[in-house]
C-alpha positions in Angstrom: -9.9 8.3 -17.9 -9.6 11.5 -15.8 -8.3 10.9 -12.3 -8.3 13.4 -9.4 -6.4 12.8 -6.2 -7.9 14.2 -3.0 -4.6 14.9 -1.1 -1.1 15.3 -2.5 1.0 13.2 -0.1 3.7 10.6 -0.9 1.4 7.9 -2.1 -0.5 10.3 -4.4 2.9 11.5 -5.8 3.9 7.9 -6.4 0.7 7.1 -8.2 0.8 10.2 -10.3 4.4 9.5 -11.3 3.6 5.9 -12.0 0.6 6.7 -14.2 2.6 9.3 -16.2 5.4 6.8 -16.6 2.9 4.3 -18.0 1.7 6.8 -20.6 -1.1 8.6 -19.0 -1.7 12.2 -20.2 -0.6 14.5 -17.4 -3.6 16.8 -18.2 -6.0 13.9 -17.3 -4.6 13.9 -13.8 -5.3 16.4 -11.1 -4.6 16.8 -7.4 -6.6 18.7 -4.7 -4.1 19.9 -2.1 -4.7 22.6 0.5 -1.0 23.3 1.2 0.5 25.9 -1.2 4.0 24.6 -1.1 2.9 21.1 -1.9 0.8 22.4 -4.8 3.8 24.2 -6.2 5.9 21.1 -6.0 3.3 18.9 -7.7 2.8 21.4 -10.5 6.5 21.8 -11.1 7.3 18.1 -11.0 4.5 16.7 -13.1 2.9 19.6 -15.0 -0.5 18.4 -13.9 -3.6 20.4 -12.8 -3.5 21.3 -9.1 -6.3 22.8 -7.1 -6.5 24.3 -3.6 -10.0 23.2 -3.0 -12.6 20.6 -4.2 -14.1 22.8 -6.9 -16.5 21.5 -9.6 -13.6 21.7 -12.1 -11.3 19.6 -9.8 -14.0 17.0 -9.3 -14.9 16.7 -13.0 -13.3 13.2 -13.2 -14.0 9.6 -13.7 -12.1 8.4 -10.6 -11.6 10.2 -7.3 -8.7 8.8 -5.3 -9.0 9.5 -1.6 -5.4 10.1 -0.4 -5.8 12.2 2.7 -5.0 10.9 6.2 -7.7 8.6 7.6 -8.3 11.0 10.6 -9.0 13.8 8.1 -11.3 11.8 5.8 -14.7 12.5 7.3 -14.1 16.3 7.1 -12.8 16.1 3.6 -15.7 14.0 2.3 -18.4 16.0 4.0 -17.0 19.1 2.3 -17.4 17.7 -1.2 -20.3 19.1 -3.2 -23.2 16.7 -3.8 -25.1 16.1 -7.0 -24.1 15.8 -10.6 -22.2 12.8 -12.1 -20.3 11.2 -9.3 -17.0 9.4 -10.0 -15.7 6.0 -8.9 -14.2 6.4 -5.4 -10.8 4.7 -4.7 -9.7 5.0 -1.1 -6.1 4.3 -0.2 -6.8 5.5 3.4 -5.9 2.6 5.8 -8.6 1.3 8.0 -11.6 3.2 6.8 -14.5 0.9 5.9 -16.8 1.2 2.9 -19.8 1.6 5.1 -18.3 4.6 6.9 -17.0 6.2 3.7 -20.5 5.8 2.1 -22.2 7.2 5.2 -20.0 10.4 4.9 -21.0 10.6 1.2 -24.8 10.4 1.8 -24.9 6.7 1.0 -22.8 6.7 -2.2 -21.3 3.2 -2.4 -19.4 3.1 -5.8 -16.2 2.6 -3.7 -13.0 0.5 -4.0 -10.7 0.2 -1.0 -7.0 -0.2 -1.8 -4.2 -1.1 0.7 -0.9 -0.3 -0.9 2.5 -0.5 0.8 5.5 1.8 0.9 7.5 0.1 -1.8 4.9 1.7 -4.1 7.1 4.8 -3.7 9.7 3.1 -6.0 7.2 1.3 -8.2 7.6 -2.0 -6.4 4.4 -2.0 -4.3 1.9 -4.6 -3.4 -1.7 -3.5 -3.2 -4.8 -5.4 -2.0 -8.1 -4.3 -3.5 -11.8 -4.7 -2.4 -14.8 -3.4 -4.3 -18.3 -2.8 -3.0 -20.7 -5.1 -4.8 -22.2 -2.1 -6.6 -18.9 -1.5 -8.4 -18.9 -2.6 -12.0 -16.3 -4.7 -13.8 -15.2 -1.6 -15.7 -14.7 0.3 -12.5 -12.7 -2.6 -11.0 -10.5 -2.6 -14.1 -9.9 1.2 -13.8 -9.1 0.9 -10.1 -6.6 -1.9 -10.8 -5.0 0.1 -13.6 -4.4 3.0 -11.2 -2.8 0.9 -8.4 -0.9 -1.3 -10.9 1.1 1.9 -11.9 3.1 1.4 -8.7 3.4 -2.4 -8.5 1.4 -5.6 -8.2 -2.3 -6.0 -7.2 -4.5 -8.6 -5.8 -8.3 -8.6 -5.3 -10.2 -10.0 -2.3 -13.9 -10.8 -2.2 -14.5 -9.9 1.5 -13.7 -6.5 2.9 -12.5 -8.1 6.2 -9.6 -9.6 4.2 -8.2 -6.1 3.7 -7.2 -6.3 7.4 -5.3 -9.5 6.5 -3.6 -7.8 3.6 -2.7 -4.9 5.9 -1.0 -7.3 8.3 0.9 -9.1 5.6 1.9 -6.6 2.9 0.8 -3.2 4.3 2.9 -3.6 7.4 5.2 -6.2 5.8 8.0 -3.8 4.8 8.6 -3.2 8.5 9.1 -6.9 9.1 11.7 -7.1 6.3 13.5 -4.0 7.6 13.6 -5.6 11.1 15.1 -8.7 9.6 17.7 -6.6 7.7 18.5 -4.8 11.0 19.2 -8.2 12.7 21.3 -9.4 9.8 23.4 -6.3 9.8 23.8 -6.2 13.5 24.9 -9.9 13.5 27.4 -9.2 10.7 29.0 -6.3 12.6 29.2 -8.5 15.7 31.0 -11.1 13.6 33.6 -8.6 12.6 32.3 -7.3 9.3 32.3 -3.5 8.5 29.0 -1.6 8.4 29.3 -1.2 4.7 29.8 -4.9 4.1 27.0 -5.8 6.6 24.6 -3.6 4.7 25.5 -4.9 1.3 25.4 -8.6 2.4 22.1 -8.3 4.1 20.2 -6.3 1.5 21.5 -8.3 -1.5 20.8 -11.6 0.2 17.2 -10.6 0.9 16.7 -9.3 -2.6 18.2 -12.4 -4.2 16.3 -14.8 -2.0 13.0 -13.0 -2.7 13.7 -13.1 -6.5 14.5 -16.8 -6.3 11.3 -17.4 -4.4 9.3 -15.4 -7.0 10.8 -17.1 -10.0 10.8 -20.6 -8.7 8.0 -23.1 -9.2 8.7 -24.7 -5.9 7.2 -23.6 -2.5 9.4 -21.6 -0.1 9.7 -24.5 2.4 11.3 -26.6 -0.3 13.7 -23.8 -1.1 14.6 -23.5 2.6 15.2 -27.2 2.9 17.6 -27.2 -0.1 19.8 -24.6 1.6 19.7 -26.5 4.9 22.2 -29.4 5.0 21.8 -31.7 8.0 24.3 -30.8 10.7 25.5 -27.7 8.7 25.7 -24.0 9.4 22.2 -23.2 8.2 20.7 -25.9 10.3 22.5 -24.6 13.3 21.1 -21.1 12.7 17.5 -22.3 12.0 17.5 -24.5 15.1 18.6 -21.6 17.3 15.9 -19.4 15.7 13.2 -22.0 16.3 14.2 -22.4 19.9 13.9 -18.6 20.2 10.4 -18.6 18.7 11.3 -16.5 15.7 8.8 -18.0 13.2 6.1 -18.3 15.9 6.7 -14.7 16.9 6.5 -13.4 13.4 3.1 -15.2 12.8 1.8 -13.9 16.1 2.9 -10.4 15.2 1.1 -10.4 11.9 -2.1 -11.7 13.6 -1.8 -8.8 16.0 -1.5 -6.4 13.1 -4.7 -7.8 11.6 -6.5 -7.4 14.9 -5.3 -3.8 15.3 -6.4 -3.1 11.7 -9.9 -4.3 12.6 -9.9 -2.1 15.7 -8.8 0.9 13.8 -11.6 0.5 11.3 -14.1 0.7 14.2 -12.3 3.6 15.8 -11.9 5.7 12.7 -15.5 5.2 11.6 -17.0 6.1 15.0 -19.3 9.2 15.0 
């Protein structure tokens, strides 16, 4: 499978690195990147083919991964040459709908939308995938192979659910970072050093996440097991409930989903 990335930013770099680490031949990977410095870095780091424009040679691929900024996508796609054998399109650009991508490519709909998140940069990502009905099972498998190079994947049957994935996992790292900020700030206020606060908070979140992942029990049961009646954990959770922490988090994620839907309309507007 020959894969070309349109755009050589951080997510494209993560995917290229992940694919090579998983055994892909570097010569089957290519990047189209207009910035000379970025081209030099990509070539030196991965020894892959790098192009300054979307030439016929650069586009001679089985999969074209759209990795430019959403605001730049329309111009990038309208500049692509038409005709000839056209590859599977995998878009990792947030917000852009299949209908709009297809419109900018003269109705071409062999498109998969992917919503990765930033932990993909260290190979621990979570990506939601949606395929246009015209996409074959083989194409779906190829798209999943590419995104699985940087973490876990999940498919949804409705494109609207990509907005939900954006709200939960796409924006999700920011929620975790906010929680870590709060834990570290509380630790410092309780007399611990900054170094101790950081280590305690990060390792606690990592350990709890791994426990939830590996356990056969739902997270509410795991929470109840840590919460002794009248104990310290109960005191903390009662205070958080009174402050609306859980309600606020859910409302925030719903707001993120709503904003994702709005952005899809805004970005696709002519």
